[in-house]
C-alpha positions as CSV (number, residue, x, y, z in Angstrom):
1,M,-38.4,-6.3,-23.7
2,K,-38.3,-8.7,-26.6
3,V,-36.0,-11.6,-27.1
4,I,-35.4,-12.7,-30.7
5,R,-34.4,-16.3,-31.0
6,S,-32.0,-17.4,-33.7
7,G,-34.8,-19.1,-35.7
8,D,-37.3,-16.3,-35.3
9,T,-36.4,-14.4,-38.4
10,P,-35.8,-15.8,-41.9
11,E,-32.6,-15.4,-43.8
12,N,-33.4,-14.1,-47.3
13,V,-31.4,-13.5,-50.5
14,A,-30.4,-9.8,-50.4
15,S,-31.6,-8.8,-53.8
16,A,-31.4,-5.0,-53.4
17,P,-29.4,-3.4,-56.3
18,I,-26.8,-2.2,-53.8
19,F,-25.4,-5.8,-53.5
20,V,-22.9,-7.5,-55.8
21,G,-22.5,-11.3,-55.6
22,D,-24.2,-13.8,-53.2
23,V,-25.5,-12.0,-50.2
24,H,-28.1,-13.1,-47.6
25,S,-29.7,-11.0,-44.8
26,R,-31.8,-11.4,-41.7
27,N,-33.7,-8.4,-40.3
28,L,-33.3,-8.9,-36.6
29,I,-34.7,-5.6,-35.5
30,D,-36.6,-3.5,-38.1
31,R,-39.0,-0.6,-38.1
32,T,-41.9,-2.8,-37.0
33,S,-39.9,-3.5,-33.7
34,S,-38.1,-0.2,-33.1
35,E,-38.6,3.3,-34.4
36,T,-35.0,4.3,-33.5
37,L,-32.8,1.3,-34.6
38,S,-32.4,-1.4,-37.2
39,V,-30.1,-4.4,-36.8
40,T,-29.5,-6.7,-39.8
41,L,-27.3,-9.8,-40.0
42,V,-25.7,-9.8,-43.4
43,R,-23.9,-12.8,-44.8
44,F,-21.5,-12.2,-47.7
45,T,-20.1,-15.2,-49.6
46,D,-16.7,-15.3,-51.4
47,G,-16.0,-11.8,-52.6
48,A,-19.6,-10.6,-52.4
49,R,-19.9,-6.9,-51.4
50,N,-22.0,-3.9,-51.7
51,K,-21.5,-0.9,-53.9
52,R,-20.1,2.4,-52.7
53,H,-22.8,4.2,-50.7
54,T,-23.6,6.6,-48.0
55,H,-26.1,6.8,-45.1
56,T,-27.6,9.9,-43.5
57,A,-26.8,8.4,-40.1
58,D,-23.8,6.8,-38.5
59,Q,-23.5,3.0,-39.1
60,I,-21.9,0.4,-36.9
61,L,-20.7,-2.8,-38.4
62,Y,-19.8,-5.7,-36.0
63,V,-18.1,-8.6,-37.8
64,T,-19.3,-11.9,-36.3
65,E,-17.3,-14.3,-38.4
66,G,-15.0,-14.6,-41.4
67,H,-12.7,-12.2,-43.2
68,G,-14.0,-9.0,-44.9
69,I,-13.1,-5.6,-46.2
70,I,-14.5,-2.3,-45.1
71,A,-13.4,0.6,-47.3
72,N,-13.7,4.3,-47.8
73,D,-12.1,6.8,-50.2
74,S,-8.9,6.7,-48.0
75,G,-8.4,2.9,-48.4
76,E,-9.4,-0.6,-47.3
77,E,-9.3,-2.2,-43.9
78,H,-9.3,-6.0,-43.5
79,V,-11.6,-7.1,-40.7
80,H,-12.2,-10.4,-38.9
81,G,-14.7,-11.9,-36.5
82,G,-14.8,-9.6,-33.4
83,D,-13.8,-6.4,-35.2
84,I,-16.1,-3.4,-35.2
85,A,-16.3,-0.4,-37.5
86,H,-17.9,3.0,-37.0
87,I,-18.8,4.7,-40.3
88,P,-19.9,8.3,-39.9
89,A,-22.9,9.7,-41.6
90,G,-22.2,10.8,-45.1
91,E,-19.0,8.9,-45.5
92,I,-18.7,7.1,-48.9
93,H,-17.9,3.4,-48.2
94,W,-18.4,-0.2,-49.1
95,H,-18.1,-3.5,-47.2
96,G,-18.1,-7.2,-48.0
97,A,-16.2,-10.5,-48.0
98,A,-12.5,-10.6,-48.9
99,P,-11.8,-12.5,-52.1
100,G,-11.8,-16.3,-51.4
101,E,-13.4,-15.7,-48.0
102,N,-16.9,-15.3,-46.4
103,M,-17.8,-12.7,-43.9
104,V,-20.9,-12.1,-41.7
105,H,-21.6,-8.8,-39.9
106,L,-24.3,-7.1,-38.0
107,S,-25.3,-3.7,-39.4
108,I,-26.6,-1.4,-36.7
109,L,-28.2,1.8,-38.0
110,P,-30.7,4.4,-36.9
111,P,-33.4,5.5,-39.3
112,S,-31.6,6.9,-42.4
113,T,-31.5,7.0,-46.1
114,T,-28.9,5.1,-48.1
115,K,-27.6,6.6,-51.4
116,V,-25.7,4.3,-53.8
117,I,-22.8,6.1,-55.4
118,D,-21.8,3.4,-57.9
119,D,-24.3,1.9,-60.4
């Protein structure tokens, strides 16, 4: 067992090309800790989001605070702290903070490949 304390992992600017706007992330559980699961805390500031993308595995998003949007090709869902979303493998989607709002979520994902749909 391993307990990860709130200050144990640094929060970094999420500079990957999938992100649009001011996004920060903390890798809480990564491939060095677990071969079967990654957990990342992602902090989206006012209107920041990611581009439309897919994963080769199911993704769980647990919103810890704020107001955000999780969307697929069928539409958008507004989410708030305490809400959870299950995104099936292969589903085109995006997520981020609602305009004028901030949103923080945990991304829970087994090993997978992410493919960005929008450039």
